[in-house]
C-alpha positions as CSV (number, residue, x, y, z in Angstrom):
1,M,5.4,-24.6,36.1
2,K,8.9,-25.6,34.9
3,V,9.4,-27.9,38.0
4,L,6.1,-29.6,37.3
5,I,7.1,-30.2,33.6
6,E,10.4,-31.7,34.7
7,H,8.8,-34.2,37.2
8,I,6.2,-35.3,34.6
9,E,9.0,-35.9,32.1
10,K,10.9,-37.8,34.8
11,L,7.9,-40.2,35.4
12,L,6.8,-40.9,31.7
13,P,9.7,-43.4,30.9
14,D,8.6,-45.7,33.8
15,H,4.8,-45.1,33.8
16,D,2.4,-45.2,30.9
17,C,0.0,-42.7,32.6
18,V,0.9,-39.7,34.8
19,V,-2.0,-37.9,36.3
20,V,-1.7,-34.1,37.1
21,P,-4.5,-33.3,39.5
22,G,-6.8,-30.6,38.3
23,L,-5.3,-30.6,34.8
24,G,-5.6,-34.1,33.4
25,G,-3.6,-37.2,32.5
26,F,-0.9,-37.9,30.0
27,V,-1.3,-41.4,28.6
28,Q,1.3,-43.3,26.4
29,N,0.4,-46.0,23.9
30,E,3.0,-48.2,22.2
31,V,3.3,-47.9,18.4
32,P,5.2,-50.4,16.3
33,A,7.5,-49.5,13.6
34,R,5.8,-48.6,10.3
35,F,6.2,-47.4,6.8
36,D,4.0,-44.7,5.2
37,A,3.8,-45.5,1.5
38,E,2.0,-42.1,0.7
39,S,5.0,-40.0,2.1
40,D,7.7,-42.7,1.7
41,F,8.5,-42.1,5.5
42,F,9.9,-44.8,7.9
43,Y,8.9,-44.5,11.5
44,P,10.6,-46.5,14.4
45,K,9.0,-48.2,17.1
46,G,7.9,-45.8,20.0
47,K,5.1,-44.3,22.2
48,E,2.5,-41.8,21.3
49,I,1.5,-39.5,24.1
50,G,-2.1,-38.6,24.5
51,F,-3.9,-36.3,26.9
52,N,-7.2,-37.0,28.8
53,S,-8.6,-34.0,30.6
54,R,-11.1,-36.2,32.5
55,L,-8.3,-37.9,34.4
56,T,-8.1,-35.6,37.4
57,F,-7.9,-38.1,40.4
58,N,-4.9,-37.6,42.4
59,D,-3.0,-41.0,42.5
60,G,-0.1,-39.8,44.5
61,F,2.8,-40.5,42.0
62,L,3.5,-36.9,41.2
63,A,3.3,-35.7,44.8
64,Q,5.6,-38.5,45.7
65,A,8.1,-37.4,43.1
66,Y,8.0,-33.9,44.7
67,Q,8.7,-35.3,48.2
68,E,11.7,-37.2,47.0
69,S,13.1,-34.3,45.2
70,F,12.7,-31.6,47.8
71,D,12.2,-33.6,51.0
72,I,9.0,-31.9,51.9
73,S,5.5,-33.3,53.0
74,F,2.9,-34.7,51.0
75,E,0.5,-31.7,51.6
76,E,3.2,-29.3,50.6
77,S,3.9,-31.2,47.4
78,N,0.2,-31.1,46.5
79,L,0.2,-27.2,47.2
80,Q,3.1,-26.7,44.8
81,I,1.5,-28.9,42.2
82,R,-1.8,-26.9,42.5
83,Q,0.1,-23.7,42.0
84,A,1.8,-24.8,38.9
85,V,-1.5,-26.1,37.4
86,Q,-3.3,-22.9,38.0
87,E,-0.4,-21.0,36.2
88,I,-1.0,-23.2,33.2
89,K,-4.7,-22.8,33.3
90,N,-4.3,-18.9,33.4
91,K,-2.3,-19.0,30.4
92,I,-4.5,-21.3,28.2
93,D,-7.6,-19.5,29.4
94,N,-6.1,-16.2,27.8
95,G,-5.7,-17.9,24.5
96,K,-2.0,-18.8,24.8
97,Y,-0.2,-22.0,23.7
98,V,1.8,-23.4,26.7
99,S,4.8,-25.6,25.9
100,L,5.2,-28.6,28.2
101,G,8.9,-29.1,27.3
102,R,9.5,-32.5,25.3
103,I,6.0,-33.6,26.2
104,G,4.1,-31.4,23.7
105,V,1.9,-28.2,23.6
106,I,-1.3,-27.5,25.2
107,W,-3.9,-24.8,24.6
108,K,-7.8,-24.2,24.5
109,N,-9.8,-24.1,21.3
110,D,-12.9,-21.9,20.4
111,K,-15.1,-24.3,22.3
112,E,-13.1,-23.9,25.5
113,Q,-11.9,-27.4,25.2
114,T,-8.4,-28.3,26.3
115,Q,-6.3,-29.5,23.3
116,F,-2.9,-31.3,23.3
117,R,-0.4,-31.9,20.6
118,S,2.7,-34.4,21.3
119,E,6.2,-33.9,19.9
120,N,6.0,-37.4,18.2
121,K,9.5,-38.2,19.3
122,N,10.8,-41.2,21.3
123,Y,12.0,-39.2,24.4
124,F,10.2,-41.5,26.8
125,Y,10.8,-44.8,25.0
126,P,14.3,-46.3,26.0
127,E,14.2,-49.0,23.4
128,S,14.0,-46.4,20.5
129,Y,15.9,-43.6,22.2
130,G,17.8,-41.6,19.4
131,L,15.9,-43.1,16.6
132,T,14.1,-40.8,14.1
133,S,11.7,-40.9,11.2
134,F,13.4,-40.7,7.7
135,S,12.3,-40.6,4.1
136,F,13.6,-43.3,1.6
137,P,11.6,-43.4,-1.6
138,K,11.8,-46.1,-4.1
139,I,14.6,-45.8,-6.8
140,E,11.9,-45.5,-9.7
141,K,10.0,-42.9,-7.8
142,R,13.2,-40.9,-6.9
143,R,14.3,-40.8,-10.6
144,Q,10.9,-39.9,-11.7
145,S,10.7,-37.1,-9.1
146,R,14.1,-35.7,-10.1
147,S,13.3,-35.7,-13.8
148,D,9.9,-34.0,-13.2
149,T,11.6,-31.5,-11.0
150,E,14.4,-30.7,-13.5
151,R,11.7,-30.5,-16.2
152,V,9.6,-28.0,-14.3
153,I,12.5,-25.9,-13.3
154,R,13.8,-25.8,-16.9
155,K,10.4,-24.7,-18.1
156,H,10.3,-22.1,-15.3
157,Q,13.6,-20.7,-16.3
158,D,12.6,-20.5,-20.0
159,N,9.5,-18.7,-19.1
160,E,11.6,-16.1,-17.1
161,F,14.0,-15.7,-20.0
162,I,11.1,-15.0,-22.4
163,N,9.6,-12.5,-20.0
164,I,13.0,-10.7,-19.7
165,R,13.4,-10.7,-23.5
166,L,9.9,-9.1,-23.9
167,H,10.6,-6.4,-21.4
168,R,13.9,-5.5,-23.0
169,D,12.1,-5.3,-26.5
170,S,9.5,-3.1,-25.0
171,F,12.1,-0.8,-23.4
172,R,14.0,-0.6,-26.8
173,N,10.8,0.4,-28.7
174,M,10.0,3.0,-26.1
175,V,13.5,4.5,-26.3
176,I,13.1,4.6,-30.2
177,G,9.7,6.2,-30.0
178,I,10.9,8.9,-27.5
179,A,14.0,9.6,-29.9
180,A,11.8,9.9,-33.0
181,C,9.4,12.3,-31.1
182,L,12.3,14.5,-30.1
183,F,13.6,14.6,-33.7
184,L,10.4,15.6,-35.1
185,L,10.0,18.3,-32.3
186,F,13.4,19.9,-33.0
187,L,13.1,19.6,-36.7
188,S,9.7,21.4,-37.0
189,K,10.9,24.3,-34.7
190,P,11.3,27.6,-36.8
191,T,14.9,28.9,-37.0
192,G,14.2,32.6,-37.9
193,T,11.8,35.1,-39.5
194,L,12.0,37.9,-42.1
195,P,10.6,41.3,-41.5
196,G,7.0,41.7,-42.3
197,T,6.3,38.0,-42.1
198,N,3.9,36.3,-39.7
199,S,5.5,34.9,-36.5
200,Q,3.7,31.6,-37.0
201,E,5.4,31.0,-40.5
202,A,8.2,28.6,-40.8
203,F,11.0,30.2,-42.7
204,M,14.2,28.2,-42.3
205,M,16.6,29.4,-45.1
206,H,16.8,33.2,-44.5
207,D,20.4,33.1,-43.7
208,Y,21.2,31.4,-47.1
209,L,19.4,33.9,-49.4
210,V,21.8,35.3,-52.1
211,I,22.1,39.1,-52.0
212,P,21.2,40.7,-55.4
213,E,24.1,42.2,-57.3
214,S,22.3,45.7,-57.4
215,M,22.4,45.8,-53.6
216,E,26.0,45.0,-53.6
217,S,26.8,47.9,-56.0
218,G,25.0,50.2,-53.8
219,K,21.8,50.3,-55.7
220,K,18.6,50.0,-53.7
221,E,15.9,47.9,-54.9
222,A,12.5,47.3,-53.3
223,L,12.2,44.0,-51.5
224,P,9.4,41.7,-52.7
225,V,6.1,42.3,-50.9
226,I,5.1,39.4,-48.9
227,D,1.4,38.7,-48.6
228,E,0.6,38.2,-45.0
229,Q,-2.9,37.1,-45.7
230,A,-1.6,34.1,-47.8
231,P,-2.4,30.7,-46.1
232,V,0.6,29.1,-44.3
233,A,1.3,25.5,-45.0
234,T,1.8,23.2,-42.0
235,I,5.1,21.4,-42.3
236,D,5.7,18.1,-40.6
237,E,9.3,17.9,-41.7
238,T,11.0,20.5,-43.8
239,S,14.0,20.1,-46.0
240,A,15.4,23.1,-47.7
241,N,17.1,22.9,-51.1
242,L,18.7,25.9,-52.7
243,S,18.4,26.6,-56.5
244,N,21.2,28.3,-58.1
245,E,19.0,29.4,-61.0
246,G,17.6,32.9,-60.1
247,N,18.8,32.7,-56.6
248,I,15.5,31.4,-55.3
249,A,15.1,29.3,-52.2
250,T,12.6,26.5,-52.6
251,I,11.0,24.4,-49.8
252,S,10.0,20.9,-50.3
253,E,7.4,19.3,-47.9
254,R,7.4,15.6,-46.9
255,T,5.1,13.9,-44.4
256,I,6.7,11.5,-41.8
257,E,4.7,8.8,-40.3
258,P,4.5,9.2,-36.4
259,A,6.6,7.0,-34.3
260,T,5.1,3.7,-33.2
261,K,4.1,3.9,-29.5
262,A,5.8,1.4,-27.3
263,Q,3.5,-1.4,-26.4
264,K,3.2,-2.2,-22.7
265,I,3.7,-5.9,-22.0
266,T,2.4,-7.3,-18.7
267,A,2.9,-10.8,-17.4
268,P,-0.3,-12.9,-17.1
269,I,-1.6,-13.4,-13.5
270,P,-1.7,-16.9,-12.5
271,A,-5.1,-18.6,-12.0
272,R,-4.0,-20.2,-8.6
273,T,-1.4,-19.8,-5.9
274,Y,0.0,-22.9,-4.1
275,Y,1.2,-22.7,-0.6
276,I,3.3,-25.0,1.5
277,V,1.3,-25.2,4.7
278,V,2.9,-26.2,8.0
279,G,0.2,-25.2,10.4
280,S,-3.4,-24.6,10.7
281,F,-5.2,-22.4,13.3
282,P,-8.8,-21.4,14.1
283,Q,-7.8,-17.7,14.7
284,K,-5.2,-15.4,12.9
285,R,-3.8,-14.2,16.1
286,L,-2.9,-17.7,17.1
287,A,-1.1,-18.1,13.8
288,E,0.7,-15.0,14.2
289,R,1.9,-16.0,17.7
290,W,3.1,-19.4,16.3
291,I,5.3,-17.5,13.7
292,Q,6.7,-15.2,16.3
293,E,7.7,-18.2,18.4
294,N,9.2,-20.0,15.6
295,S,10.5,-17.2,13.4
296,Q,14.1,-17.9,14.6
297,Q,14.3,-21.1,12.6
298,S,15.6,-20.6,9.1
299,K,13.0,-22.7,7.6
300,F,10.2,-20.5,9.0
301,K,12.1,-17.2,8.6
302,Y,9.8,-15.9,5.8
303,A,6.5,-17.8,6.9
304,G,3.3,-16.0,6.2
305,I,-0.4,-16.4,6.8
306,V,-3.2,-17.3,4.3
307,E,-6.9,-17.3,5.5
308,K,-9.4,-19.7,3.9
309,D,-12.5,-21.5,5.0
310,G,-12.5,-19.9,8.4
311,R,-8.9,-21.1,9.1
312,A,-5.7,-19.2,9.4
313,R,-2.9,-21.3,7.9
314,V,0.9,-20.7,8.2
315,Y,2.8,-21.4,5.0
316,T,6.6,-21.2,4.4
317,K,6.7,-20.5,0.7
318,S,4.2,-20.0,-2.2
319,F,4.3,-20.8,-5.9
320,P,2.3,-20.0,-9.0
321,D,2.9,-23.4,-10.6
322,K,1.5,-26.5,-8.9
323,N,4.4,-28.9,-10.2
324,V,7.1,-26.6,-8.9
325,A,5.1,-26.4,-5.5
326,Q,4.9,-30.1,-5.3
327,A,8.6,-30.7,-6.1
328,Y,9.5,-28.1,-3.4
329,L,7.1,-29.7,-0.9
330,N,8.8,-33.2,-1.4
331,Q,12.3,-31.8,-1.0
332,F,11.0,-29.8,2.1
333,R,9.7,-32.9,3.8
334,E,12.9,-34.8,3.1
335,N,15.1,-32.1,4.6
336,N,12.8,-31.5,7.6
337,P,11.5,-34.8,8.8
338,E,9.7,-33.0,11.8
339,C,7.5,-31.3,9.2
340,A,6.5,-34.4,7.4
341,S,2.9,-33.4,7.8
342,A,3.2,-30.3,5.7
343,W,0.8,-30.2,2.8
344,L,-0.1,-28.2,-0.3
345,L,-2.9,-25.7,-0.3
346,S,-4.4,-24.4,-3.6
347,V,-6.1,-21.0,-3.6
348,K,-7.8,-19.4,-6.5
349,N,-6.8,-15.9,-7.4
350,N,-9.5,-13.2,-7.9
């Protein structure tokens, strides 16, 4: 198959039509230099390569090229051509994309029709050899695009700063709430009990009670009787104050408002997502195969697939904001002229 592709490439600069018996014909059409005002791209003069699967008549040019290269007979040349053609057909019948070198790519669609996509470069047109397409927008348009891009990026950065600020405030409020809860928990925990008292009572100042002088002098006095049936007050926060008059411990009660619960702040989900599409395929497996074959290129390193309207589309990057996506698309086309056909896909989020 490789030998067949090399001979087709060798014949295309001198012939506008090269027929491959059993496969089809590659036809070249001359295209003048042009400017696309929509994308601001300049295209040099060249030739576009098309494919016609109905051109199967053996005109002998390809077999003659085999004869000159390998010094073999005409019949043996045709035999080698048929073997290479059969190898290509077996691959495209199995749903594979077959690269034809600098000519293009050939495959079969869902309707079992042979499709072809050329490389759109002037490999086979000597007058434009080495010339490539390039983008050169007008000065006013470049200034407008640059200002729009800077404004959108600045707005995007401001939104990110606000979101970070909100997250920090939420985290701080949560920490304050946890600290307040722990404070209340430790403050309301009983520190001791007296004999004869209920274990559920909060008695905090027993270590600080003043011993009567009669006990110090050896006289025994009856301790006051504590009524266990008396209702016990629930104390949210207790502060003990000692009264020097009569050596009596008094307890004051004060209610504290519960800590404010930290509010959870979530970023709003964008209504749409905008994808930079570089390829569209009728089946997802074909899109996955394309990504596998092109993942070594840095611009397709993080390529993904989005399915919509029965098509599997390969995208390089996605954005929640249309203006940011359009600015990135313009820059992407300018940096990658071979991807000038990349476009913007808008998908509504559920």
